[in-house]
DSSP file (Angstrom, degrees, kcal/mol; ACC not computed):
  #  RESIDUE AA STRUCTURE BP1 BP2  ACC     N-H-->O    O-->H-N    N-H-->O    O-->H-N    TCO  KAPPA ALPHA  PHI   PSI    X-CA   Y-CA   Z-CA
    1    1 A X    >         0   0    0      0, 0.0     3,-1.4     0, 0.0    94,-0.1   0.000 360.0 360.0 360.0  95.0  -68.1   85.7    7.0
    2    2 A X  T 3   +     0   0    0      1,-0.2     3,-0.1    93,-0.0    93,-0.0  -0.278 360.0  18.3 -62.6 142.9  -70.4   85.5    9.9
    3    3 A X  T 3  S+     0   0    0      1,-0.2     2,-1.4    92,-0.0    -1,-0.2   0.315  78.0 134.6  84.1  -5.2  -69.4   83.9   13.1
    4    4 A X    <   +     0   0    0     -3,-1.4     2,-0.2     3,-0.1    -1,-0.2  -0.613  37.5 113.1 -81.0  98.0  -65.6   84.0   12.5
    5    5 A X  S >  S-     0   0    0     -2,-1.4     3,-1.6    -3,-0.1    -3,-0.0  -0.711  86.0 -61.7-146.0-163.2  -64.4   85.2   15.8
    6    6 A X  T 3  S+     0   0    0      1,-0.3    -2,-0.1    -2,-0.2     0, 0.0   0.658 130.0  53.2 -68.3 -13.7  -62.4   84.1   18.8
    7    7 A X  T 3  S+     0   0    0     -4,-0.1     2,-0.4     2,-0.1    -1,-0.3   0.500  80.1 113.0 -96.1  -5.4  -64.9   81.3   19.6
    8    8 A X  S <  S-     0   0    0     -3,-1.6    87,-0.1     1,-0.1    -4,-0.0  -0.538  75.3-117.4 -68.5 123.1  -64.9   79.8   16.1
    9    9 A X        -     0   0    0     -2,-0.4     2,-0.3    85,-0.1    89,-0.1  -0.338  30.7-141.7 -57.3 139.5  -63.3   76.3   16.1
   10   10 A X        -     0   0    0      1,-0.0    18,-2.3    -3,-0.0    19,-0.2  -0.810  19.2-102.0-106.9 147.4  -60.1   76.2   14.0
   11   11 A X  E     -A   27   0A   0     -2,-0.3    16,-0.3    16,-0.2     3,-0.1  -0.403  29.7-179.2 -66.7 141.0  -59.0   73.4   11.8
   12   12 A X  E    S+     0   0A   0     14,-3.6     2,-0.3     1,-0.4    15,-0.2   0.573  74.3  19.9-108.0 -20.6  -56.3   71.1   13.2
   13   13 A X  E     -A   26   0A   0     13,-1.4    13,-2.7     2,-0.0     2,-0.4  -0.963  57.4-176.6-153.7 130.7  -56.1   68.8   10.2
   14   14 A X  E     +A   25   0A   0     -2,-0.3     2,-0.4    11,-0.2    11,-0.2  -0.972  11.2 178.4-133.3 118.1  -57.1   69.2    6.5
   15   15 A X  E     -A   24   0A   0      9,-2.4     9,-3.1    -2,-0.4     2,-0.7  -0.975  18.7-150.0-126.4 125.4  -56.6   66.3    4.2
   16   16 A X  E     -A   23   0A   0     -2,-0.4     2,-0.7     7,-0.2     7,-0.2  -0.856  10.8-168.3 -93.6 118.6  -57.6   66.2    0.5
   17   17 A X  E  >> +A   22   0A   0      5,-2.7     5,-1.9    -2,-0.7     4,-0.8  -0.871   7.5 178.9-108.8  94.6  -58.5   62.6   -0.6
   18   18 A X  T  45S+     0   0    0     -2,-0.7    -1,-0.2     3,-0.2    50,-0.1   0.832  76.9  51.4 -73.1 -33.5  -58.7   62.7   -4.3
   19   19 A X  T  45S+     0   0    0      1,-0.2    -1,-0.2     2,-0.1    -2,-0.1   0.932 119.1  35.4 -71.2 -43.4  -59.5   59.0   -4.9
   20   20 A X  T  45S-     0   0    0      2,-0.1    -1,-0.2    16,-0.0    -2,-0.2   0.510 107.3-130.3 -86.6  -5.5  -62.5   59.0   -2.4
   21   21 A X  T  <5 +     0   0    0     -4,-0.8    16,-2.7     1,-0.2     2,-0.3   0.898  62.2 123.5  60.5  45.5  -63.3   62.6   -3.5
   22   22 A X  E   < -AB  17  36A   0     -5,-1.9    -5,-2.7    14,-0.3     2,-0.6  -0.975  55.4-142.2-134.9 150.7  -63.6   64.0    0.1
   23   23 A X  E     -AB  16  35A   0     12,-2.6    12,-2.9    -2,-0.3     2,-0.5  -0.965  22.7-151.8-108.7 116.4  -62.0   66.8    2.0
   24   24 A X  E     -AB  15  34A   0     -9,-3.1    -9,-2.4    -2,-0.6     2,-0.4  -0.777  15.6-177.5 -91.5 131.0  -61.4   65.8    5.6
   25   25 A X  E     -AB  14  33A   0      8,-2.8     8,-2.7    -2,-0.5     2,-0.4  -0.990   7.8-170.3-131.0 123.9  -61.5   68.6    8.1
   26   26 A X  E     -AB  13  32A   0    -13,-2.7   -14,-3.6    -2,-0.4   -13,-1.4  -0.939  12.3-154.2-113.7 139.0  -60.8   68.2   11.9
   27   27 A X  E >   -A   11   0A   0      4,-3.2     3,-1.7    -2,-0.4   -16,-0.2  -0.704  28.2-114.1-110.3 159.4  -61.4   71.0   14.3
   28   28 A X  T 3  S+     0   0    0    -18,-2.3   -17,-0.1     1,-0.3    -1,-0.1   0.534 112.8  65.9 -73.1  -4.2  -60.0   71.9   17.6
   29   29 A X  T 3  S-     0   0    0    -19,-0.2    -1,-0.3     2,-0.1     3,-0.1   0.363 123.0-101.6 -93.4   6.2  -63.4   71.3   19.3
   30   30 A X  S <  S+     0   0    0     -3,-1.7    -2,-0.1     1,-0.3     2,-0.1   0.253  79.1 135.8  96.9 -10.5  -63.1   67.6   18.4
   31   31 A X        -     0   0    0     -5,-0.1    -4,-3.2     2,-0.0    -1,-0.3  -0.447  30.0-175.5 -70.8 143.1  -65.4   67.7   15.4
   32   32 A X  E     -B   26   0A   0     -6,-0.2     2,-0.4    -2,-0.1    -6,-0.2  -0.989   2.1-177.0-141.8 132.3  -64.2   65.9   12.3
   33   33 A X  E     -B   25   0A   0     -8,-2.7    -8,-2.8    -2,-0.3     2,-0.6  -0.968  24.0-151.8-133.9 145.7  -65.9   65.8    8.9
   34   34 A X  E     -B   24   0A   0     -2,-0.4     2,-0.7   -10,-0.2   -10,-0.2  -0.942  24.4-168.1-112.6 104.4  -65.5   64.1    5.5
   35   35 A X  E     -B   23   0A   0    -12,-2.9   -12,-2.6    -2,-0.6    66,-0.1  -0.842  17.2-130.2-103.3 116.5  -67.0   66.5    3.0
   36   36 A X  E  >  -B   22   0A   0     -2,-0.7     4,-2.6   -14,-0.2   -14,-0.3  -0.276  15.7-124.2 -62.5 145.9  -67.5   65.1   -0.5
   37   37 A X  H  > S+     0   0    0    -16,-2.7     4,-2.8     1,-0.2     5,-0.2   0.926 111.4  54.1 -56.2 -47.0  -66.3   67.3   -3.3
   38   38 A X  H  > S+     0   0    0    -17,-0.3     4,-2.6    26,-0.3    -1,-0.2   0.903 109.2  48.1 -54.9 -44.1  -69.7   67.3   -5.0
   39   39 A X  H  > S+     0   0    0      1,-0.2     4,-1.5     2,-0.2    -1,-0.2   0.921 112.2  48.9 -62.7 -46.7  -71.3   68.6   -1.8
   40   40 A X  H  < S+     0   0    0     -4,-2.6    -2,-0.2     1,-0.2    -1,-0.2   0.892 112.5  49.7 -59.6 -38.8  -68.6   71.3   -1.4
   41   41 A X  H >< S+     0   0    0     -4,-2.8     3,-1.3     1,-0.2    -2,-0.2   0.926 111.4  45.5 -68.0 -45.2  -69.1   72.3   -5.0
   42   42 A X  H 3< S+     0   0    0     -4,-2.6    18,-0.2     1,-0.3    -1,-0.2   0.717 118.1  44.9 -75.9 -15.9  -72.9   72.6   -4.9
   43   43 A X  T 3< S+     0   0    0     -4,-1.5    -1,-0.3    -5,-0.2    -2,-0.2  -0.061  80.6 151.7-111.6  33.5  -72.7   74.5   -1.6
   44   44 A X    <   -     0   0    0     -3,-1.3     6,-0.1     1,-0.1    -3,-0.1  -0.362  48.0-135.6 -59.3 138.6  -69.9   76.8   -2.7
   45   45 A X        +     0   0    0      4,-0.1    -1,-0.1     5,-0.1    46,-0.1   0.337  65.7 121.6 -79.3   9.4  -70.1   80.2   -0.9
   46   46 A X  S >> S-     0   0    0      1,-0.1     4,-3.0    44,-0.1     3,-0.7  -0.276  75.6-120.1 -73.1 159.1  -69.5   82.1   -4.1
   47   47 A X  H 3> S+     0   0    0     94,-0.2     4,-1.7     1,-0.2    -1,-0.1   0.776 112.4  66.1 -66.8 -26.9  -71.9   84.6   -5.5
   48   48 A X  H 34 S+     0   0    0     93,-0.4    -1,-0.2     2,-0.2    82,-0.1   0.838 116.3  25.2 -63.0 -32.1  -72.1   82.4   -8.6
   49   49 A X  H <4 S+     0   0    0     -3,-0.7     9,-3.2     2,-0.1    -2,-0.2   0.857 130.4  38.6 -96.3 -48.9  -73.8   79.7   -6.6
   50   50 A X  H >< S-     0   0    0     -4,-3.0     3,-0.6     7,-0.2     6,-0.3   0.664  93.2-149.6 -83.2 -19.0  -75.4   81.6   -3.7
   51   51 A X  T 3<  -     0   0    0     -4,-1.7    -1,-0.2    -5,-0.3    -2,-0.1  -0.384  38.8 -69.1  75.9-163.4  -76.5   84.7   -5.6
   52   52 A X  T 3  S-     0   0    0      1,-0.2     2,-0.3    -2,-0.1    -1,-0.2   0.129 106.5  -3.5-116.0  18.9  -76.7   88.1   -4.0
   53   53 A X  S X  S-     0   0    0     -3,-0.6     3,-2.1     0, 0.0    -1,-0.2  -0.928  97.7 -45.3 170.2 169.1  -79.7   87.4   -1.7
   54   54 A X  T 3  S+     0   0    0     -2,-0.3    -2,-0.1     1,-0.3    -3,-0.0  -0.268 121.9  22.3 -57.3 135.7  -82.3   85.0   -0.6
   55   55 A X  T 3  S+     0   0    0     -5,-0.1    -1,-0.3    -4,-0.0    -4,-0.1   0.362 100.2  92.7  89.9  -4.6  -84.0   83.3   -3.5
   56   56 A X    <   +     0   0    0     -3,-2.1    -2,-0.1    -6,-0.3    -4,-0.0   0.308  50.7 131.0-102.0   7.7  -81.2   84.0   -5.9
   57   57 A X        -     0   0    0     -4,-0.1     2,-0.6    -6,-0.1    -7,-0.2  -0.275  52.6-137.3 -62.7 147.8  -79.4   80.7   -5.4
   58   58 A X        -     0   0    0     -9,-3.2     2,-0.3    69,-0.0    -1,-0.1  -0.943  17.2-127.1-110.5 117.1  -78.4   78.9   -8.6
   59   59 A X        -     0   0    0     -2,-0.6     2,-0.5     1,-0.1    69,-0.3  -0.466  23.1-140.3 -63.5 124.7  -79.0   75.1   -8.5
   60   60 A X        -     0   0    0     -2,-0.3     2,-0.3   -18,-0.2     3,-0.2  -0.759  24.9-176.2 -93.0 130.1  -75.8   73.4   -9.5
   61   61 A X        +     0   0    0     -2,-0.5    61,-0.2     1,-0.2    66,-0.2  -0.816  54.1  29.9-124.0 163.0  -76.2   70.3  -11.7
   62   62 A X  S    S+     0   0    0     59,-2.6    63,-0.3    62,-0.4     3,-0.2   0.800  75.0 124.8  64.9  31.4  -74.0   67.7  -13.1
   63   63 A X    >   +     0   0    0     -3,-0.2     3,-1.7    58,-0.2    60,-0.2   0.270  28.8 110.0-106.3   9.9  -71.4   67.8  -10.3
   64   64 A X  T 3  S+     0   0    0     58,-2.8   -26,-0.3     1,-0.3    -1,-0.2   0.859  89.2  32.7 -56.4 -38.6  -71.4   64.1   -9.3
   65   65 A X  T 3  S+     0   0    0     57,-0.3    -1,-0.3    -3,-0.2    -2,-0.1   0.134  84.1 141.1-107.2  20.1  -67.9   63.5  -10.6
   66   66 A X    <   -     0   0    0     -3,-1.7   -28,-0.2     1,-0.1     2,-0.2  -0.375  34.0-159.2 -64.2 138.9  -66.4   66.9   -9.9
   67   67 A X        -     0   0    0    -30,-0.1    17,-2.3    -2,-0.1     2,-0.5  -0.523  15.4-119.2-107.3 179.3  -62.8   66.7   -8.7
   68   68 A X  E     -C   83   0B   0     15,-0.3    15,-0.3    -2,-0.2     3,-0.1  -0.991  18.1-174.4-120.5 123.9  -60.5   69.1   -6.8
   69   69 A X  E     -     0   0B   0     13,-3.2     2,-0.3    -2,-0.5    14,-0.2   0.676  68.6 -18.5 -88.8 -20.1  -57.4   70.3   -8.5
   70   70 A X  E     -C   82   0B   0     12,-1.3    12,-3.1     2,-0.0     2,-0.4  -0.958  48.4-140.8-177.8 161.1  -56.1   72.1   -5.5
   71   71 A X  E     -C   81   0B   0     -2,-0.3     2,-0.4    10,-0.2    10,-0.2  -0.999  18.3-170.0-135.2 130.2  -56.7   73.7   -2.1
   72   72 A X  E     -C   80   0B   0      8,-2.6     8,-3.2    -2,-0.4     2,-0.3  -0.972  22.0-127.3-124.0 135.7  -55.1   77.0   -1.0
   73   73 A X  E     -C   79   0B   0     -2,-0.4     2,-0.7     6,-0.2     6,-0.2  -0.645  19.3-151.4 -79.7 137.5  -55.3   78.5    2.5
   74   74 A X  E >>  -C   78   0B   0      4,-3.3     3,-1.7    -2,-0.3     4,-1.3  -0.926  56.0 -57.5-114.3 108.4  -56.4   82.1    2.5
   75   75 A X  T 34 S-     0   0    0     -2,-0.7     3,-0.1     1,-0.2     0, 0.0  -0.277  96.3 -50.3  57.6-142.2  -55.0   84.0    5.4
   76   76 A X  T 34 S+     0   0    0      1,-0.1    -1,-0.2    -3,-0.1     3,-0.1  -0.005 132.4  57.6-110.3  25.8  -55.9   82.4    8.7
   77   77 A X  T <4 S+     0   0    0     -3,-1.7    17,-1.8     1,-0.2     2,-0.3   0.522  99.5  15.8-135.2  -6.7  -59.6   82.1    8.0
   78   78 A X  E  <  -CD  74  93B   0     -4,-1.3    -4,-3.3    15,-0.3     2,-0.4  -0.984  52.6-122.1-163.8 167.7  -60.5   80.2    4.9
   79   79 A X  E     -CD  73  92B   0     13,-1.6    13,-3.0    -2,-0.3     2,-0.6  -0.941  14.6-148.4-116.9 143.5  -59.8   77.7    2.1
   80   80 A X  E     -CD  72  91B   0     -8,-3.2    -8,-2.6    -2,-0.4     2,-0.5  -0.974  18.9-157.6-107.7 118.5  -60.0   78.4   -1.7
   81   81 A X  E     -C   71   0B   0      9,-0.7     2,-0.8    -2,-0.6     9,-0.3  -0.855   4.6-152.5-103.4 129.8  -60.9   75.2   -3.4
   82   82 A X  E     -C   70   0B   0    -12,-3.1   -13,-3.2    -2,-0.5   -12,-1.3  -0.877  18.1-157.3-104.1 106.8  -60.1   74.8   -7.1
   83   83 A X  E >   -C   68   0B   0      4,-2.7     3,-1.8    -2,-0.8   -15,-0.3  -0.472  25.6-118.4 -87.9 156.5  -62.5   72.4   -8.7
   84   84 A X  T 3  S+     0   0    0    -17,-2.3   -16,-0.1     1,-0.3    -1,-0.1   0.667 111.3  63.6 -68.7 -15.8  -62.0   70.5  -11.8
   85   85 A X  T 3  S-     0   0    0    -18,-0.4    -1,-0.3     2,-0.1     3,-0.1   0.353 122.9-101.3 -89.8  10.2  -64.9   72.2  -13.6
   86   86 A X  S <  S+     0   0    0     -3,-1.8     2,-0.3     1,-0.3    -2,-0.1   0.281  77.8 138.7  94.8 -10.6  -63.0   75.5  -13.3
   87   87 A X        +     0   0    0      1,-0.1    -4,-2.7    -5,-0.1    -1,-0.3  -0.543   7.4 138.7 -71.5 126.8  -65.0   76.9  -10.3
   88   88 A X        +     0   0    0     -2,-0.3    -1,-0.1    -6,-0.2    -6,-0.1   0.199  35.6  98.8-152.0  19.0  -62.6   78.6   -7.8
   89   89 A X        +     0   0    0     -9,-0.1     2,-0.4    52,-0.1   -42,-0.2   0.473  57.9  96.7 -97.8  -0.8  -64.3   81.7   -6.6
   90   90 A X        -     0   0    0     -9,-0.3    -9,-0.7   -44,-0.1     2,-0.6  -0.740  58.1-152.4 -92.6 136.5  -65.7   80.5   -3.2
   91   91 A X  E     -D   80   0B   0     -2,-0.4     2,-1.1   -11,-0.2   -11,-0.2  -0.936   8.8-152.6-105.8 116.4  -63.9   81.1    0.0
   92   92 A X  E     -D   79   0B   0    -13,-3.0   -13,-1.6    -2,-0.6   -48,-0.0  -0.736  15.1-156.9 -92.5  91.8  -64.7   78.4    2.5
   93   93 A X  E  >  -D   78   0B   0     -2,-1.1     4,-2.5   -15,-0.2   -15,-0.3  -0.213  29.4-108.1 -64.4 161.7  -64.2   80.1    5.9
   94   94 A X  H  > S+     0   0    0    -17,-1.8     4,-2.3     1,-0.2     5,-0.2   0.917 121.8  49.7 -57.9 -44.8  -63.6   77.9    9.0
   95   95 A X  H  > S+     0   0    0    -18,-0.2     4,-2.3     1,-0.2    -1,-0.2   0.878 110.4  49.8 -62.5 -37.6  -67.1   78.6   10.3
   96   96 A X  H  > S+     0   0    0      2,-0.2     4,-2.5     1,-0.2    -2,-0.2   0.904 110.4  49.5 -68.9 -40.6  -68.7   77.8    6.9
   97   97 A X  H  X S+     0   0    0     -4,-2.5     4,-2.1     2,-0.2    -2,-0.2   0.894 111.9  49.5 -63.3 -39.7  -66.8   74.5    6.7
   98   98 A X  H  X S+     0   0    0     -4,-2.3     4,-2.7    -5,-0.2    -2,-0.2   0.915 110.7  49.2 -64.0 -42.0  -67.9   73.6   10.2
   99   99 A X  H  X S+     0   0    0     -4,-2.3     4,-2.7     2,-0.2    -2,-0.2   0.916 109.4  52.5 -61.7 -44.6  -71.5   74.5    9.3
  100  100 A X  H  < S+     0   0    0     -4,-2.5     4,-0.3     1,-0.2    -1,-0.2   0.906 112.6  45.6 -59.3 -41.9  -71.3   72.3    6.2
  101  101 A X  H >< S+     0   0    0     -4,-2.1     3,-0.9     2,-0.2     4,-0.3   0.941 114.4  46.6 -65.0 -48.2  -70.1   69.4    8.3
  102  102 A X  H 3< S+     0   0    0     -4,-2.7     3,-0.2     1,-0.2    -2,-0.2   0.868 123.7  33.5 -62.5 -38.7  -72.7   69.9   11.1
  103  103 A X  T 3X S+     0   0    0     -4,-2.7     4,-3.0    -5,-0.2     5,-0.3   0.157  81.8 118.6-106.9  17.4  -75.6   70.2    8.6
  104  104 A X  H <> S+     0   0    0     -3,-0.9     4,-3.2    -4,-0.3     5,-0.3   0.914  75.6  47.5 -50.5 -55.7  -74.3   67.9    5.9
  105  105 A X  H  > S+     0   0    0     -4,-0.3     4,-2.4     1,-0.2    -1,-0.2   0.924 116.6  43.2 -59.5 -48.6  -77.2   65.4    6.0
  106  106 A X  H  > S+     0   0    0      2,-0.2     4,-2.4     1,-0.2    -1,-0.2   0.943 116.7  46.4 -61.4 -48.5  -79.9   68.1    6.0
  107  107 A X  H  X S+     0   0    0     -4,-3.0     4,-2.5     1,-0.2    -2,-0.2   0.905 112.1  51.0 -63.2 -41.4  -78.3   70.2    3.3
  108  108 A X  H  X S+     0   0    0     -4,-3.2     4,-2.6    -5,-0.3    -1,-0.2   0.922 110.8  48.2 -64.3 -43.1  -77.6   67.1    1.1
  109  109 A X  H  X S+     0   0    0     -4,-2.4     4,-2.3    -5,-0.3    -1,-0.2   0.906 111.1  51.6 -63.6 -39.5  -81.3   66.0    1.4
  110  110 A X  H  X S+     0   0    0     -4,-2.4     4,-2.3    -5,-0.2    -2,-0.2   0.916 109.5  50.1 -61.2 -42.8  -82.4   69.6    0.5
  111  111 A X  H  X S+     0   0    0     -4,-2.5     4,-2.3     2,-0.2    -2,-0.2   0.936 110.5  48.7 -62.3 -47.4  -80.1   69.5   -2.5
  112  112 A X  H  X S+     0   0    0     -4,-2.6     4,-2.1     1,-0.2    -1,-0.2   0.889 111.7  50.0 -60.3 -37.9  -81.5   66.2   -3.8
  113  113 A X  H  X S+     0   0    0     -4,-2.3     4,-2.6     2,-0.2    -1,-0.2   0.876 109.4  51.2 -67.0 -37.7  -85.1   67.4   -3.3
  114  114 A X  H  X S+     0   0    0     -4,-2.3     4,-1.8     2,-0.2    -2,-0.2   0.883 108.6  51.9 -69.2 -36.1  -84.3   70.6   -5.2
  115  115 A X  H  <>S+     0   0    0     -4,-2.3     5,-3.0     2,-0.2     4,-0.2   0.933 112.2  46.4 -62.1 -44.4  -82.8   68.5   -8.1
  116  116 A X  H ><5S+     0   0    0     -4,-2.1     3,-1.6     1,-0.2    -2,-0.2   0.933 110.6  51.5 -60.8 -46.9  -86.0   66.4   -8.2
  117  117 A X  H 3<5S+     0   0    0     -4,-2.6    -1,-0.2     1,-0.3    -2,-0.2   0.830 115.3  42.5 -61.0 -33.7  -88.3   69.4   -8.1
  118  118 A X  T 3<5S-     0   0    0     -4,-1.8    -1,-0.3    -5,-0.2    -2,-0.2   0.340 108.9-122.9 -93.2   5.9  -86.4   71.0  -11.0
  119  119 A X  T < 5 +     0   0    0     -3,-1.6    -3,-0.2    -4,-0.2     2,-0.2   0.901  66.2 144.1  50.0  42.6  -86.2   67.7  -12.9
  120  120 A X      < -     0   0    0     -5,-3.0     2,-0.3    -6,-0.2    -1,-0.2  -0.535  40.6-130.5-108.7 174.1  -82.4   68.2  -12.9
  121  121 A X        -     0   0    0      3,-0.6   -59,-2.6    -2,-0.2     5,-0.2  -0.936  19.0-143.1-132.5 147.9  -79.5   65.7  -12.6
  122  122 A X  S    S+     0   0    0     -2,-0.3   -58,-2.8   -61,-0.2   -57,-0.3   0.644 109.3  46.8 -73.7 -15.1  -76.3   65.2  -10.6
  123  123 A X  S    S+     0   0    0    -61,-0.2     2,-0.5   -60,-0.2    -1,-0.2   0.672 104.4  58.7-103.8 -20.9  -74.9   63.8  -13.9
  124  124 A X  S    S-     0   0    0    -60,-0.0     2,-0.9     2,-0.0    -3,-0.6  -0.948  76.2-137.2-119.9 119.7  -75.9   66.4  -16.5
  125  125 A X        +     0   0    0     -2,-0.5   -63,-0.1   -63,-0.3    -3,-0.1  -0.631  41.9 148.4 -79.8 107.2  -74.8   70.0  -16.2
  126  126 A X        +     0   0    0     -2,-0.9    -1,-0.2    -5,-0.2   -64,-0.1   0.131  23.4 147.4-119.0  14.4  -77.7   72.2  -17.0
  127  127 A X        -     0   0    0    -66,-0.2     2,-0.5     1,-0.1   -67,-0.1  -0.273  47.1-131.2 -57.1 130.4  -76.7   75.0  -14.6
  128  128 A X        -     0   0    0    -69,-0.3     2,-0.3     0, 0.0    -1,-0.1  -0.759  25.9-161.1 -83.3 123.7  -77.6   78.4  -15.9
  129  129 A X        -     0   0    0     -2,-0.5     3,-0.1     1,-0.1   -81,-0.0  -0.785  24.3 -98.4-107.4 152.4  -74.7   80.8  -15.6
  130  130 A X        -     0   0    0     -2,-0.3    -1,-0.1    12,-0.1     6,-0.0  -0.305  50.3 -93.7 -61.2 149.4  -74.7   84.6  -15.6
  131  131 A X     >  -     0   0    0      1,-0.1     4,-0.8     4,-0.1     2,-0.1  -0.384  44.6-116.9 -60.3 143.2  -73.9   86.2  -19.0
  132  132 A X  T  4 S+     0   0    0      1,-0.1     2,-0.9     2,-0.1    -1,-0.1  -0.462  88.3  31.9 -79.9 156.9  -70.2   87.0  -19.3
  133  133 A X  T  4 S+     0   0    0     -2,-0.1    -1,-0.1     1,-0.1    -2,-0.0  -0.557 110.2  57.3 101.6 -68.6  -69.1   90.6  -19.6
  134  134 A X  T  4 S-     0   0    0     -2,-0.9     3,-0.2     1,-0.1    -1,-0.1   0.893  77.5-179.1 -69.3 -41.9  -71.7   92.5  -17.6
  135  135 A X     <  -     0   0    0     -4,-0.8    -4,-0.1     1,-0.2    -1,-0.1  -0.102  48.0 -74.8  68.4-175.1  -71.3   90.8  -14.3
  136  136 A X        -     0   0    0      4,-0.3    -1,-0.2    -6,-0.0     5,-0.1   0.520  52.8-125.5-100.2  -7.9  -73.3   91.8  -11.3
  137  137 A X  S    S+     0   0    0     -3,-0.2    -2,-0.1     3,-0.2    -3,-0.0   0.515  85.7 103.5  80.4   1.8  -71.6   95.0  -10.6
  138  138 A X  S    S-     0   0    0      2,-0.1     3,-0.1     0, 0.0    -1,-0.1   0.285  97.4-105.7-102.1  11.7  -70.9   93.9   -7.0
  139  139 A X  S    S+     0   0    0      1,-0.3     2,-0.3     0, 0.0    -4,-0.0   0.617  74.3 138.3  80.4  11.9  -67.2   93.1   -7.5
  140  140 A X        -     0   0    0    -93,-0.0     2,-0.5   -94,-0.0    -4,-0.3  -0.684  55.1-122.9 -92.3 146.5  -67.7   89.3   -7.4
  141  141 A X              0   0    0     -2,-0.3   -93,-0.4   -52,-0.2   -94,-0.2  -0.739 360.0 360.0 -82.3 129.4  -66.0   86.9   -9.8
  142  142 A X              0   0    0     -2,-0.5   -12,-0.1   -95,-0.1    -1,-0.1   0.371 360.0 360.0-113.9 360.0  -68.5   84.9  -11.7
């Protein structure tokens, strides 16, 4: 988790808003963000979503109505978000959550453009998932 050091802003408040489907995060540097569940899901830091290197990202589709069943703090550095579609393998470090908040508009526009380019939908899940059993061999949960 790059950037997680003594200068990384730390969360002062984390609120899960299930009806509005946002995770509100306030940081000790004064920043406050409302991150939609769908946005958090499609930008999960897991290997299942990000792949194992540049160009291996897996476009997530059909996540418009994804919910969050729970949030667990992992040590003093991250959150584990348990999504209603069963995805729970991404660890959202404080610096990653901060980056998602800071770059929300740009990242969201990029996601919408990728959906259009792939003729994909926020409503229909056509995400290609790795075959079960073999895994990637890198110790990641898929």
